[in-house]
C-alpha positions, 0 to 999 in steps of 0.5 A: 499499500505505501509503495502504491501511494508513493508511486501514484505522488509521483506519478501527479507531480508533473514539471508544471504541477511539481513547479506550482508546489516547489514555489508555494512551499518555498513562500511557505518556508520563508513566511512560516520562518522554516529555517535552521538557521539560514538553510531552509528545512525542507528540501524535497516535495513529498512528505513521509507516508506511514501506513497505519499499522506501521504507526499502530507498531511503532507506538506499541513496541517504543512502549515497551522500550520505554518502560524499559528506560524509565526501569533503568532509570528507576534503578540507577537512582536507587544505586550507585554501582547502576548509575555508574554505568552511564558516566556521568561527570562528578558535577552531573551525578550532584545534579541529579541529586536535586527533586524536580517536583515532577514524576518524569525525568523527561516529560518530553522527548524523543526516539531515535529510530529506522524501520529495517525490514530486511534485518527483523523490524525496528530499531531505536538507535538513540533516546534523546531525553534532554532538549528533543528539538523539532516538534514546532518545525515538523508541525508548522510544515505539515500546514504548508504541506496540505496547502500545495496544489500537489497534495490537493490533488493526491488527496481526492483519492488519498486520507493524509493524517497528520502527526502533530507533537506541539500539543503534547509539549504544551501539556507536558510543561503544564502538567510537570508545573501543576505538580510542582507548583500545585496550582491549576494557574497557568505559568508565565514560560521562558524557552532557554537557549543562547540566542545564535543557535539555529533553530531559534525559529523553532522557538518563535513557533513554539511562542506563537503557539503556547501564546495562542493557548492563552500561555504568556511565552518569552524567548531568553538567553541564559546570559540575560537572566537574572535570579534575585529575591527568590525570582528567575527574571527574563523578558522584564518579569518573573519566570514560573516555567521554563522551556529548556532547550539550553544543554545543560552541559553547555550551560555549566561550560559556559557559564558554571554550577552557579549560574542563575538558572541552577541556582533557581533550580536547585532553589525550587524558585522555578520549575524546569522541563526537562530537569536536571535528572535527564541527564540518566537517560540522555547519556547514549551510555543508557543503551549501553544498559539496556542491552548489557548482559549484566542488568538483564535481571532490572527487566520483565520479561517483555521488556527483555525481549523488546530489548533485543528485538530493538536495541542494536547491541551497545557497550561502553567503550572500555576493558572488559569481557562481554557478550558478543552480538547475537545469541552466541553466549560466550564472551569476548574481549571487548577492545580486541571485538572492536578493532576487530569488527570495524565495518559493523560498528559505530563510535558515539561520544556518550553526551553529544548532539548533531552527529559529533564526534561519531564515527562509522568503521565503514567509512574509515580506514583500519588505522583510522578506526584503531585511532578512534578506538584510543580516543574513546577510551580516553573520554566516554563512548559508547560502540554500536551495532551498525543499523542497515538505514533504509532509504525511499524516493524523493521528488525534488524540483531542481533546475526546472525538472523533477528528480526523484532520488533515493535517501535514506530516512529515520524514524523520530517519534516523540514521546510524552511523560516518557511513556507513550509515541505521539507525534513523529520527526522523519529527517531524510538525507544522501549521507550515512549520517542522518541529522539536520544539525549535522548538515547532512539532512531536510526534514519533511512532515510525517502522514498516517496514509491511507486508501479513500 
């Protein structure tokens, strides 16, 4: 059915309709601020299609994986030895002791995954439990695509159901604030990040959405915020709730542990989402904690089965014996194993974003790989089994012609309250590293498609 939908969409896209649709899309990108820095967010003329069965499967299986992450989080809070497996810095271990005043360590989060049909289905490769971006971009881009002439024609025979995300961000923020404050009064929100980040356009989209829902909101740079007389001040007034888009690590590295935001949060003067404790699951080592045979007794039978099916083999790069990928019970010496299986492995820093520091074993030679292993031993890194990246054809309109090119595509569903999936980000790339921040990709809206 998906193949039929894609083929019919492409068959409709003659040069005249493509030119009209591209003009409309370019206009919407400019008018709605759909840019990542100075780059257009979307460079293709087709949205991502999921079948209803695919999306339900994604929701069901991700829900079990999310429960496993929460199991690991609860155990780590109570057990210093397990917490050590997440490889937090000393200052992070101090900050995560702060009780945020609400239940979930990551009320807003996002899983990064791939549908890998030829290799057994669905693989979750990362968990963005700190600052999941793209929700507002996704929703507004969805609105823009609904207005394209090509979609008008496609809708005559096919039904497209959007998968929005902004509403869950707002619900999660207000729910956390209600738990923290014990009040139903709407808070004054500050979206907090550096003024120069390329995602600032998205903050404006969130601000507009929040205010249309009756919630006052300002966008604030941490360097311009003050903590005085028991209140955190930004945008000319006190802040009740921080929608934190700045990374905690960057905030501490640039401004120190005594920064106004951190002091206000630790004093209980302001509510912050996601809280300081989000750092536990945001570490890429969280996937190693789930995948490692040492921790299997933590999880229920259902969680163990989901981990086995959907989490690629992942380990912290360190000297140890461990089980190799696959079902063989015998142990291997980890570092020599990594060196010998370069083409099947990826090295990732424990706490980076935007593709920084990632080494794809099949894209470097053996000497480069061994140098990367030595660097990975010096600071927390994970090694992860390679996932075969799926691809789909996507049309673009360049130099007056329609070009249909296969692009690799990831599936990045948004999670609410760390418990269920609602909304989905799709990123496309012609390079193996699918990441808009790294300059290697395009975003396109995601729809559930069904024939009328």
